[in-house]
C-alpha positions as CSV (number, residue, x, y, z in Angstrom):
1,M,-11.8,-32.3,-18.3
2,F,-11.6,-28.5,-18.4
3,E,-13.4,-26.8,-21.3
4,V,-12.9,-23.2,-22.5
5,R,-14.9,-21.3,-25.1
6,I,-13.4,-18.1,-26.6
7,H,-15.6,-15.5,-28.3
8,G,-14.5,-12.6,-30.4
9,R,-14.5,-11.2,-33.9
10,G,-12.5,-12.2,-36.9
11,G,-9.0,-10.6,-36.8
12,Q,-8.7,-10.6,-33.0
13,G,-6.9,-13.9,-32.8
14,V,-9.7,-16.0,-31.3
15,V,-8.6,-19.2,-33.0
16,T,-4.9,-18.5,-32.3
17,A,-5.8,-18.0,-28.6
18,A,-7.4,-21.4,-28.4
19,E,-4.4,-23.0,-30.2
20,M,-1.9,-21.3,-27.8
21,L,-3.9,-22.4,-24.8
22,S,-3.8,-26.0,-26.1
23,V,-0.1,-25.8,-26.7
24,A,0.4,-24.4,-23.1
25,A,-1.5,-27.4,-21.7
26,F,0.5,-29.8,-24.0
27,L,3.8,-28.3,-22.7
28,E,2.6,-29.3,-19.2
29,G,2.1,-32.9,-20.2
30,K,-1.7,-32.6,-20.6
31,H,-3.9,-33.7,-23.4
32,A,-5.5,-30.8,-25.3
33,Q,-7.5,-30.0,-28.4
34,A,-8.4,-26.6,-29.9
35,F,-10.8,-26.0,-32.8
36,P,-12.8,-23.1,-34.2
37,S,-16.3,-22.5,-35.4
38,F,-16.9,-20.0,-38.1
39,G,-19.9,-18.2,-39.4
40,S,-19.0,-15.9,-42.2
41,E,-15.2,-15.9,-42.5
42,R,-14.5,-12.2,-42.6
43,T,-12.8,-9.6,-40.4
44,G,-15.2,-8.4,-37.8
45,A,-17.6,-11.3,-37.9
46,P,-18.3,-13.2,-34.7
47,V,-16.0,-16.1,-34.2
48,V,-15.9,-18.8,-31.5
49,A,-13.1,-21.2,-30.7
50,F,-12.9,-24.0,-28.2
51,C,-10.2,-25.6,-26.1
52,R,-10.4,-28.8,-24.0
53,I,-7.7,-29.7,-21.5
54,D,-7.5,-33.0,-19.6
55,D,-5.0,-35.4,-18.0
56,K,-6.2,-38.2,-20.3
57,E,-6.9,-38.6,-24.0
58,I,-9.8,-36.5,-25.3
59,R,-12.2,-38.3,-27.6
60,L,-15.0,-35.6,-27.8
61,R,-15.1,-33.6,-31.0
62,E,-18.3,-31.5,-30.6
63,P,-18.5,-27.8,-29.7
64,I,-18.4,-27.0,-26.0
65,Q,-21.9,-26.4,-24.7
66,T,-21.2,-26.1,-20.9
67,P,-17.8,-24.5,-20.6
68,D,-15.8,-24.2,-17.4
69,A,-14.5,-20.9,-18.6
70,V,-15.5,-18.3,-21.2
71,I,-13.1,-15.6,-22.6
72,I,-14.8,-12.7,-24.3
73,Q,-12.4,-10.8,-26.6
74,D,-15.0,-8.3,-27.8
75,P,-17.6,-7.1,-25.2
76,T,-19.9,-5.8,-28.0
77,L,-20.8,-9.4,-28.5
78,F,-22.9,-9.3,-25.4
79,K,-25.5,-7.3,-27.4
80,A,-25.4,-9.7,-30.4
81,L,-25.1,-13.2,-28.8
82,D,-25.6,-15.0,-25.5
83,V,-21.9,-15.6,-25.1
84,T,-22.2,-16.8,-21.5
85,E,-24.8,-19.5,-22.5
86,G,-24.1,-22.7,-20.7
87,L,-21.3,-21.3,-18.5
88,K,-21.1,-23.3,-15.3
89,A,-22.2,-21.3,-12.2
90,D,-18.8,-22.0,-10.6
91,G,-17.0,-21.2,-13.9
92,Y,-14.8,-18.4,-15.0
93,L,-15.7,-15.4,-17.1
94,I,-12.9,-13.1,-18.4
95,V,-14.0,-10.1,-20.4
96,N,-11.8,-7.8,-22.4
97,T,-12.9,-4.3,-21.2
98,G,-11.7,-1.5,-19.1
99,R,-15.1,-1.4,-17.4
100,S,-15.9,-3.4,-14.2
101,I,-18.1,-6.5,-14.2
102,E,-20.8,-4.4,-12.4
103,E,-20.8,-1.8,-15.2
104,L,-21.5,-4.5,-17.8
105,H,-24.9,-5.2,-16.3
106,L,-24.9,-8.9,-17.0
107,K,-27.9,-10.9,-15.8
108,A,-26.3,-14.1,-14.6
109,L,-22.6,-14.1,-13.5
110,P,-20.5,-17.1,-12.7
111,R,-18.8,-17.1,-9.3
112,H,-15.5,-16.0,-10.9
113,A,-16.0,-13.0,-13.2
114,F,-13.2,-10.6,-14.2
115,T,-12.5,-7.8,-16.6
116,L,-9.2,-6.8,-18.1
117,P,-8.3,-4.0,-20.6
118,A,-6.6,-6.5,-22.9
119,T,-6.9,-4.4,-26.0
120,E,-5.1,-1.5,-24.3
121,L,-2.3,-3.9,-23.2
122,A,-2.0,-5.2,-26.7
123,V,-1.8,-1.8,-28.2
124,K,0.8,-0.8,-25.6
125,H,3.0,-3.8,-26.1
126,V,2.3,-5.1,-29.6
127,G,1.2,-2.0,-31.3
128,R,-2.2,-3.4,-32.6
129,P,-5.5,-4.3,-31.0
130,A,-5.1,-8.1,-30.7
131,P,-6.2,-8.9,-27.1
132,N,-5.7,-12.7,-27.3
133,T,-2.3,-13.0,-25.6
134,A,-3.2,-10.6,-22.8
135,L,-6.3,-12.6,-22.1
136,L,-4.3,-15.8,-21.9
137,G,-2.1,-14.2,-19.3
138,A,-5.3,-13.3,-17.3
139,F,-6.5,-16.8,-17.8
140,A,-3.3,-18.2,-16.3
141,A,-3.6,-15.9,-13.3
142,E,-7.2,-16.6,-12.5
143,V,-7.9,-20.1,-13.6
144,G,-4.7,-21.9,-13.0
145,V,-5.3,-24.8,-15.4
146,V,-2.0,-23.8,-17.1
147,S,0.9,-21.9,-15.8
148,L,2.1,-18.5,-17.0
149,D,5.4,-20.0,-18.1
150,S,3.6,-22.5,-20.4
151,V,1.4,-19.7,-21.8
152,L,4.5,-17.6,-22.5
153,E,6.3,-20.5,-24.2
154,A,3.2,-21.1,-26.3
155,I,3.1,-17.5,-27.3
156,R,6.8,-17.6,-28.3
157,R,6.1,-20.7,-30.5
158,A,3.2,-19.0,-32.2
159,F,5.0,-15.6,-32.7
160,P,8.7,-16.0,-32.9
161,G,11.0,-13.0,-32.5
162,K,10.1,-9.4,-31.6
163,V,6.4,-9.9,-32.1
164,G,6.4,-12.9,-29.8
165,E,8.3,-11.0,-27.1
166,A,5.9,-8.1,-27.3
167,N,3.0,-10.5,-26.9
168,V,4.8,-12.1,-24.0
169,E,5.0,-8.7,-22.3
170,A,1.3,-8.2,-22.8
171,A,0.5,-11.5,-21.3
172,R,2.9,-11.0,-18.4
173,E,1.4,-7.6,-17.6
174,A,-2.1,-9.0,-17.8
175,F,-1.1,-11.8,-15.4
176,T,0.3,-9.2,-12.9
177,L,-2.8,-7.0,-13.2
178,M,-5.1,-9.9,-12.5
179,R,-3.1,-11.1,-9.5
180,T,-3.1,-7.5,-8.1
181,Q,-6.8,-7.1,-8.8
182,T,-7.8,-10.3,-6.9
183,A,-5.4,-9.7,-4.1
184,A,-7.1,-6.3,-3.4
Protein backbone atom coordinates (compact mmCIF):
# COMPACT_ATOMS: atom_id res chain seq x y z
CA MET A 1 0.00 0.00 0.00
CA PHE A 2 1.24 3.49 -0.87
CA GLU A 3 0.15 6.23 1.54
CA VAL A 4 0.18 9.98 0.87
CA ARG A 5 -0.41 12.86 3.26
CA ILE A 6 -1.12 16.32 1.84
CA HIS A 7 -0.71 19.44 3.99
CA GLY A 8 -1.92 22.91 3.13
CA ARG A 9 -4.32 25.61 4.16
CA GLY A 10 -8.04 25.92 3.66
CA GLY A 11 -8.79 27.19 0.17
CA GLN A 12 -5.70 25.67 -1.51
CA GLY A 13 -7.47 22.54 -2.70
CA VAL A 14 -5.86 20.07 -0.28
CA VAL A 15 -8.94 17.84 -0.05
CA THR A 16 -9.54 18.08 -3.79
CA ALA A 17 -5.92 17.06 -4.45
CA ALA A 18 -6.35 13.88 -2.39
CA GLU A 19 -9.61 13.12 -4.18
CA MET A 20 -8.06 13.65 -7.62
CA LEU A 21 -5.11 11.43 -6.69
CA SER A 22 -7.49 8.66 -5.64
CA VAL A 23 -9.45 9.03 -8.90
CA ALA A 24 -6.19 8.81 -10.89
CA ALA A 25 -5.35 5.55 -9.10
CA PHE A 26 -8.88 4.23 -9.65
CA LEU A 27 -8.57 4.99 -13.39
CA GLU A 28 -5.55 2.67 -13.43
CA GLY A 29 -7.53 -0.17 -11.89
CA LYS A 30 -6.16 0.32 -8.39
CA HIS A 31 -8.02 0.61 -5.12
CA ALA A 32 -7.86 4.03 -3.50
CA GLN A 33 -9.36 6.09 -0.73
CA ALA A 34 -9.10 9.79 0.04
CA PHE A 35 -10.29 11.58 3.15
CA PRO A 36 -9.64 14.88 4.94
CA SER A 37 -8.92 15.90 8.50
CA PHE A 38 -10.04 19.38 9.50
CA GLY A 39 -9.26 21.58 12.46
CA SER A 40 -11.19 24.79 12.22
CA GLU A 41 -12.95 24.86 8.87
CA ARG A 42 -11.99 28.26 7.56
CA THR A 43 -9.93 29.67 4.74
CA GLY A 44 -6.27 29.77 5.71
CA ALA A 45 -6.50 27.23 8.54
CA PRO A 46 -4.17 24.20 8.35
CA VAL A 47 -5.76 21.27 6.53
CA VAL A 48 -4.49 17.75 5.99
CA ALA A 49 -5.87 15.15 3.60
CA PHE A 50 -4.88 11.55 3.06
CA CYS A 51 -4.80 9.18 0.12
CA ARG A 52 -4.12 5.44 0.11
CA ILE A 53 -3.43 3.49 -3.08
CA ASP A 54 -3.16 -0.27 -3.35
CA ASP A 55 -3.66 -3.16 -5.75
CA LYS A 56 -6.09 -4.79 -3.32
CA GLU A 57 -9.03 -3.61 -1.25
CA ILE A 58 -8.18 -1.09 1.45
CA ARG A 59 -9.77 -1.71 4.82
CA LEU A 60 -7.87 0.84 6.93
CA ARG A 61 -9.76 3.98 7.88
CA GLU A 62 -7.44 5.82 10.23
CA PRO A 63 -5.22 8.82 9.44
CA ILE A 64 -1.86 8.09 7.85
CA GLN A 65 0.94 8.20 10.43
CA THR A 66 3.89 6.89 8.34
CA PRO A 67 3.36 8.15 4.80
CA ASP A 68 5.34 7.09 1.78
CA ALA A 69 4.93 10.61 0.40
CA VAL A 70 4.13 14.03 1.81
CA ILE A 71 3.00 16.93 -0.35
CA ILE A 72 3.28 20.39 1.22
CA GLN A 73 1.05 22.96 -0.48
CA ASP A 74 2.04 25.79 1.88
CA PRO A 75 5.68 25.92 3.08
CA THR A 76 4.77 28.30 5.95
CA LEU A 77 3.35 25.21 7.66
CA PHE A 78 6.92 24.09 8.43
CA LYS A 79 6.96 26.81 11.11
CA ALA A 80 3.62 25.79 12.62
CA LEU A 81 3.58 21.97 12.42
CA ASP A 82 5.89 19.01 11.97
CA VAL A 83 4.47 18.24 8.54
CA THR A 84 7.12 15.64 7.77
CA GLU A 85 6.43 13.66 10.96
CA GLY A 86 6.49 9.94 10.28
CA LEU A 87 7.63 10.30 6.66
CA LYS A 88 9.58 7.21 5.71
CA ALA A 89 13.33 7.72 5.15
CA ASP A 90 13.00 6.42 1.60
CA GLY A 91 9.82 8.41 1.07
CA TYR A 92 9.01 11.40 -1.10
CA LEU A 93 8.67 15.03 -0.05
CA ILE A 94 7.29 17.54 -2.56
CA VAL A 95 7.15 21.15 -1.38
CA ASN A 96 5.40 24.06 -3.10
CA THR A 97 8.12 26.71 -3.14
CA GLY A 98 10.45 28.45 -5.54
CA ARG A 99 13.30 27.85 -3.09
CA SER A 100 15.58 24.83 -3.13
CA ILE A 101 15.36 22.04 -0.58
CA GLU A 102 18.67 23.25 0.89
CA GLU A 103 17.25 26.75 1.39
CA LEU A 104 14.40 25.33 3.48
CA HIS A 105 16.88 24.18 6.19
CA LEU A 106 14.89 21.10 7.11
CA LYS A 107 16.43 18.87 9.77
CA ALA A 108 15.62 15.43 8.43
CA LEU A 109 14.98 14.87 4.76
CA PRO A 110 13.78 11.73 3.06
CA ARG A 111 15.88 10.32 0.26
CA HIS A 112 13.60 11.90 -2.35
CA ALA A 113 12.93 15.58 -1.62
CA PHE A 114 11.86 18.11 -4.26
CA THR A 115 10.57 21.64 -4.59
CA LEU A 116 8.33 23.13 -7.24
CA PRO A 117 6.93 26.67 -7.66
CA ALA A 118 3.40 25.26 -7.90
CA THR A 119 1.63 28.46 -6.88
CA GLU A 120 3.42 30.33 -9.66
CA LEU A 121 2.35 27.67 -12.16
CA ALA A 122 -1.24 27.85 -10.91
CA VAL A 123 -1.35 31.64 -11.24
CA LYS A 124 0.19 31.40 -14.71
CA HIS A 125 -2.25 28.79 -16.02
CA VAL A 126 -5.35 29.00 -13.82
CA GLY A 127 -5.23 32.63 -12.74
CA ARG A 128 -5.43 31.89 -9.01
CA PRO A 129 -3.03 30.56 -6.35
CA ALA A 130 -4.34 26.99 -6.09
CA PRO A 131 -1.22 24.78 -6.31
CA ASN A 132 -2.91 21.38 -5.99
CA THR A 133 -2.99 20.29 -9.64
CA ALA A 134 0.59 21.38 -10.33
CA LEU A 135 1.72 19.39 -7.29
CA LEU A 136 -0.12 16.33 -8.60
CA GLY A 137 1.78 16.70 -11.87
CA ALA A 138 5.02 16.77 -9.88
CA PHE A 139 3.88 13.73 -7.90
CA ALA A 140 3.26 11.80 -11.14
CA ALA A 141 6.73 12.74 -12.41
CA GLU A 142 8.67 11.83 -9.29
CA VAL A 143 6.77 9.08 -7.53
CA GLY A 144 5.32 7.09 -10.42
CA VAL A 145 2.48 5.49 -8.43
CA VAL A 146 0.05 7.02 -10.94
CA SER A 147 0.70 8.17 -14.49
CA LEU A 148 0.45 11.72 -15.77
CA ASP A 149 -2.37 10.67 -18.10
CA SER A 150 -4.45 9.42 -15.17
CA VAL A 151 -3.76 12.60 -13.18
CA LEU A 152 -4.83 14.74 -16.15
CA GLU A 153 -8.06 12.74 -16.57
CA ALA A 154 -8.79 13.06 -12.84
CA ILE A 155 -8.30 16.83 -13.11
CA ARG A 156 -10.66 17.01 -16.08
CA ARG A 157 -13.29 15.10 -14.12
CA ALA A 158 -12.94 17.43 -11.11
CA PHE A 159 -12.88 20.63 -13.18
CA PRO A 160 -14.71 20.33 -16.51
CA GLY A 161 -14.24 22.85 -19.30
CA LYS A 162 -11.79 25.75 -19.46
CA VAL A 163 -10.90 25.59 -15.76
CA GLY A 164 -10.04 21.93 -16.11
CA GLU A 165 -7.87 22.48 -19.15
CA ALA A 166 -6.03 25.34 -17.39
CA ASN A 167 -5.35 23.01 -14.45
CA VAL A 168 -4.23 20.28 -16.85
CA GLU A 169 -1.67 22.70 -18.29
CA ALA A 170 -0.38 23.54 -14.79
CA ALA A 171 0.02 19.82 -14.01
CA ARG A 172 1.65 19.13 -17.36
CA GLU A 173 4.18 21.94 -16.92
CA ALA A 174 4.94 20.78 -13.37
CA PHE A 175 5.52 17.24 -14.66
CA THR A 176 7.93 18.55 -17.30
CA LEU A 177 9.76 20.78 -14.80
CA MET A 178 10.25 17.90 -12.40
CA ARG A 179 11.50 15.57 -15.12
CA THR A 180 13.93 18.27 -16.29
CA GLN A 181 15.08 18.96 -12.71
CA THR A 182 15.84 15.33 -11.89
CA ALA A 183 17.51 14.68 -15.25
CA ALA A 184 19.99 17.52 -14.62
